[in-house]
N, C-alpha and C positions, 0 to 999 in steps of 0.2 A: 195455852195461856193467853188470855185476852190482853190486847194492847190498850192502855188508858187513852182516853180521848185527848189528853194534853200531855205533851212530852217536851222536855227542854230541847233546844236546837242550837247547834253550832254552825256557824257560817264563816266565810272567809273574813268577814268584818270583825268577828270576835276572836278568831284563831287563825292568824295569817300563816302559821306554819303549815306546809303541805304534808299530806299524810298518806302512808301506806299502811293498811290494816291487814293483819294476819289473823284469819279466823280459824282458831284451833292451835293449841300449843304442844301437840304431840311430836312425833318423830319428824314429820315434814314441816309443820309449822314452826317448830323451834329452830330448825336448820335455816329455813327461809329468813326468819327474824335475825339470826346471827349474820348471815351473808349481807342482808340489807343494812343492818346497823353498822357494819364495817365499811360499806361502800356508798351510802347515800351522801349527797353533797349537803352543804350547809343550807339550812332552811327547810329540811325535810326531817320527818320523824317516823318511827315505827310504833304502831299500837298493836300489841299482841293481845288478843281476846280469847280467853278460855274460861269455861265454867268451873274448872277445878282450881283449887288454891295451889296445888303442886302438880308438877309434871308426873303423870301416871305411867309407870313402866309396865304396860299391859302384859308383856311377854312373861313376866314372872308371876302374874296373878294366879295361874292354875297351881303352881308349886306352893305359893304362900297360902292358898285356900285349903291346902291339904296339910302342910307341915307347919306347926306352930313355931313362933319365935323369930320370924323374919319379916312379918307382914309390913312393918313400918318402913322397910327398905324400898318398897315399891313406889313410894311417893317422894319425889325428889324436888327440892326447892328450885324456883326459877332465880338462880343467882344473878344472872347478868341483866335481868329486866326488873327494875323496882316496881313494886305494886302501886297502883293509882286507883282512887275511887272514881266512880262515874262523875260525881259532881266536880272533881278537880281536873278533869281532862282538858277543859277549856283554858286553864292557866298553865298547862304543861307543854313545853316545846321540845322536851327530850324524849328518848325512847322509853316507853313504859309498858307495863302489863296491867290489864284490868280483868278482874274476875266477874264475869257477867254471862247471861244467856242471850244469845242472838235471836231476836224475834223476827226480823225481816231484813232483806237486802234488795237494793236496786242498783242502777248504774253507778251512782256516786254517793250512796247513803246507806248506812245500816242503822237499825234500831236495836238498842241494848236494854236489857232489864236486869236489875240486881238479882243475884242468885238466892241469897240467904233469906229464909223466912223471917218476917218481922223487920226487914230493912226499911229505913225511912227514905232511901233514895228513890227518885222518880226515874221512869224510863227516859232514855236519851237517844236522840237522833244525832248521829255522828257522820259528817261528810268526809269523804276520802277521795284521793286521786287514783290510787291503785289498790287492788285487793288480791290476796291469795287465800283461796278457799281450801282449807285443810282440815275439814271437819270429819273426815274419815267415814266410819260406818258404826252402826249400833252393834255392840259386841254381843256374842251369844250369851244366853241367860246365866250360865254358871259364873261368868266373870263380869256381867253387866251390873255395875253398882248403881246405875241410874234407873234400872228396872223399866226398860223400854217395851218389854213384852206386853202385848195386848191380848184381850180375850180372857177366857177362863183359865185359871192357873191350877195345875194339878197339885194335890197335896203331897205328891211324891217329890216335887221339886224343892230347890233350896229356898229358904226364907229370904225376904228382902227388907231393907230399911225403908220405911214409908216416907220419912222426911229427910231424904238425902240431899245435901246442899253442896257437895263437892269439896269438903274440907278433908284434910289428912286424917284427923281423928275419926271422922265418919267412915272413911275408907278402911282404916285399920279395924274398926268395929265390925264392918261388913265382912271383911275377910275372916275375922275370928268367929263370926256366926257360921260361916261356911265350914270352917274347921270343925266346929262342934257337931254340925249335922253329919259331916262325913265320918267323924269318929264314932257317932252313935249308930250309924247304919251297919248292919251285918252284911248286907249285899248291896251292890251299886251297879246300876246299868248306865253306861256311857253310850250315847247315841251320836255317831259321827266319827269317821275315820280320817279326819284331817289332823293337823299338828296338835290342835287343842285337845281333841278327844283322846288321841294317843298319849299325850303327856298327862292328862288327868288319870286315865286308866292305869298307866304304868306307875305314876307317883302313888296313887292309892294302894296299889298292890305291893309296892316296895315298903311303904310306911306301915301298912296294916296287912301283913301277909295272911292273916287269918280270915280276912274278908273274902267274899265271893264277888269278883269283879268281872263284868261282862262288857265287851265292846261290840256294838252293833253298827254295821256300816252297810249302806245301800248298794255299794259297788263291790265288784269282785277283787278290787285292788285297793290297798291303803295308799294314801298320798298319790292319787291318780295323775296329778299334774307333773309328777317327777319320774325319774328312771325306774324301771322295773326292779332294779336292785334295791331301791329304797323300800319298796313294799316287802321284799324278801327279808331284808335285815330287820325291818320294823316288826314284821310278824314273828320272826324268831325271838326278838327281844321281849315281846309281849308274852310269848309262850314260856319263856324262861322264868317269867314272873307269875306264871299260872293264871294269866288273864284269859278268860274264855272269849274267843274272837268269832263272831258270826258275820259272814260276808254275804253280799247279794240279797239282803233282807231289809225291809223297811218297817219301821214301827207303825202299828195301827193306833193312831192317836185317840180314836174313840175308846179304845180299851183303857185309857188312862182315867176315864170317868166311871169305870165299873170297879166295885170293891168286891174282890173275890174272897178275901179273908173275912171271917166273921167279926162283927163289932167287938172290940176289946181283945181280940186275938193277938198273940205275939208273932203270928206267922206273917211272913212278908207278903206284899201284894203280888198279884200275877198280872202281867201285861202281855200283849200279843204282838206278833209281827203280822203283816198283811197275809202271809201264807198260813197263819194260824198257830205258829210255834209260840209256846208260852215261856215267859221268862219271869222268874221270881225276883223281886227287888224291894228294898226298903227306900231307895233313893234313886232319883232319875236326874242325870246330867245331860241336857240337850246341847250338844256342841255341833250344831248342824249349819254353821255358816253365819255370815254377817249381812246386815241390811245397809246399803249405802245411805249415808246421811245427807241426802240431796234435796230434802223437802223445801228448804229455803230457796234454792235455785228454781225448783219447779213452780213455786208460788210466784217468783219474779217473772219467769218466762218458761212455760211448759215445754217449749220446743228444745230447750237446752238439755233436757233429761230424757234418756231413753225410757219409753213406757214398758219395755220388756225387761230391762236389767236394773233400772233405777239409777244407772250411772250417768254422770255428766259428760256430754260431748265436748271434746277438747281437740284443738289443733296440736301438732307436734311441738309447738312452742309452749304448750300447756295453757294456752288461752281458751277460755270458754267460747263455744261457738254454737251456732244453729246449723244443723246439717242441711245440705241441699234437699229440695223436694224429691221424692221418689217418683221417677218417671219410667213407665214401661217402654221398652225399646220400640214397640210398634205404635205407640201413642206419643212419641216424643214431639214436643212443640217448641220450636226455637224461641218463640215469644216468651214462653214460660221460663226457660232458663235465663234468658236475657233479663227478664224482670227480676228474677231472684238475684242475679249478679248486681243489678243496679241498686237493689235494696241494701246490698252489703256495702255500698259506697258510703263511707262514714263521714267524709269531709266534702260535702257537695259544693260548699262555697268556693272551693279552689278550682272547680270546674274540671275535676279529674275525668279523663277519658276512660271509657269502659275497658279498653284494651289494657290499661295500666293495672287492672285488677289481676291480669294473668301473669304468671311467672315470666320475668323478662329474659331469663337465661336458664338453661338446664344445669349450668355449672354450679358447683358447691364449694364454698370456702370454709376453712376451719375457724373456730372462734379464736379471737386474739386476747380474750380476757381469761386469765388463769382462774381455776376454780378454788384454789387454796384448800382443797379437800383431799381425803385419802383417795387411793385409786378407786375410780368409779366403776360400777358394773354396767354403766351405760356408755353409748357413743353419742356424740352430739354433732349435728349438722347445722349449716347456716342457710337461711333462705331470706331474700330481700323482701321487705315490706309485707310480712305476714299479717300485720294489723289490718290490711285492706280486705282480708278474707273473713273477718268476724265482726259481728255487731257489738261484741264485748271485748275490745282490745285491751281494756284496763283491768279485766277480771281473769285471774288464773286459778286453775283447779288442780290440786295434786293429791296423791295418795289414794286411799280406798274409794273415794268419791268419784274419781276420774275414770272414764273409759279410755285407758291409756295404752291402746295398741297391744292388747294381750299381756301386758306386764302383770306378774303375779302380785297379789295383794300382800305386802309386807312392809315392815318399817324401813328397811334399807331402800326399797323401791321409792317410797314416799320421800325419803331423804334426798335421793338424787334428782327426782322430779322437782323438788322444792329448790334445789340449787339452780336448775335450768330456769325455773320461773323467776327466781330472785335476780339472776343475772340478766334476764331479759327485761325486767323492770328497770334495772340500772341502765341498760342500753337505751330504753325508751326515754328515760329522764334525761340522759346525756344528749340524745338527739333533740328533744324538745327545747332544752336550755341553750342549744346552739342555733336555733332558728334565727335567720336574719344575719348571722355572723359568718357562717361557712356554707353559703349556698352551694348546692350541688354535691356536698360531701355526704354520701350515703353510708359510710362505714359504720357509724354508730347506730344506724337504724336496722342493721342486720341482726336477726334474732336466731338464737340456737333452736335446734329441733331435738326433741328427746327420742331416743331409740332404746327399747328395753334390752337389758343384758340377758344372758342365759339364766335359767332358774337356779336359785341358791336357797338352801334351807339347812337348819340344824334342829333336830328333834330329840329331846331327851327321852330315855327309856329307863326310868327309875332314877335313883339318886346319883349314880356315877356314869352310867353308859349313855351314849348318844350316837345317833346316825346322822350323817350329813351328805349333802350334794353340793359341790362347788365346781363350776366350769366343767360339768359333765362327769366329774369324778365322785364316786360314792364310797364312803368309808365309815368306820366306827371309831369311837374313842371311849376310854374308860377313866377320864380324868375329871369327872364332874364333881362339884361341891354342892352342899345343901342350898346355899343362897344363890346359886347360879352365877357366881362371880359378879354380883350386882355392883361392886365397887368400880368396875370398869365403866358402867353406865353413869355412875355418879361423877367419875373423872371426865367423861365425855360432856357432861353438863357443867363442867368448870370447877368441880370439887374433887381434887386429888387427895389421896392419903386421908380419907375421911374415916374417923374412928367409929366403932359401933355405937357409941353414945351420941355422936353427932348426927347419925342417921335417923334419930328420933325427931330432928328439927323439922 
């Protein structure tokens, strides 16, 4: 999308309220917005930016793309953040949410564009003091309503809505189109043995036991990041549903462009694995992972994003950072590393000595600010003055977009990272607003560090059965319901005891 040459602009003269922007309103972004809204001092506001009109509960998309009647429940209103148009942000001093697409970001400014086709609003430059980047990743094709997939699309794949604008009605329509395609297919090939692929394959086999469902996975184990018992329980559950499981094989994508069935034939298409094994299918679901949504950070500063993984570099405080230069041991130059450290000195006017950039003490203190959250799967540490180690001390990255020390990509991971980021922003604000009043008091400038907890996951195997791993314990349950207990998520979003009718809102 091109940026118009003229955009409206907000500065401190037109909008004296200081601003924390949350980019992305999913699991991490919503939690960060809640923590900040409850803790920010007077004169500060949260602006939550998301391109969707409702909070999308992505974890239920695969079930609702197969089983009709529940699709509206995946789109949850933002109850605690009233909607605001781009043109009205300048006059708003309270916490608000704006539906818009983020075009660019730099140190203290983002550019927003209205989502909906035909909108009369202009693009907007919005200044901010702190930002939490929680834009996650582009979802795999079968549940990607925004259709991020590039290149030639196979006719075996699911249809997409060409003019999707992020509204609830469009999301419902998109899931219903997927339901129709899956219902019409006599055979389905699911590629990818992660949680999404397993849930798609098992749901289709459970709802349509007459269909031929095949799950193709490139590795020898399903869910390879988890305990071996997860693989064994999952494989058994799939076999009980008569899902054909092929492990250690990769799809030959060139075979998707060949039409082995005769024109007009009712026979299914044949695709191949790289080893030459043929699989007949009417429908292909590519559940082969996600792409980090870090293009905006790369455009701002390519050094902040790994060229290998596409993930954003972060400190354990969840602050965006530029990693140190890679120096071979035999070619180490003291001047090089000193120059890099000096470049990280953010506040040169104060004459900070180079040695102050180094940790003043190896001792660690615990955070004194309560999280107000459920029991966390993470541990947090405290380190003095981490802002001296990053060029972007006011930008935090959480969730799937962050290279967060081998943490698994999951909603609960993003949730806890967002809590650390939000509390650190509150600490930084508290420190800054006490400058000149309590000289020498470093307590409020100590920031938490994020440490991943042990892997945790729950994967459904049909309508009622599920397998889980929590704190190293693997087990199964048989208490599942059709809509995946979605009322629990609505309650977590501030809407308890919601009726079926109210979920259409």
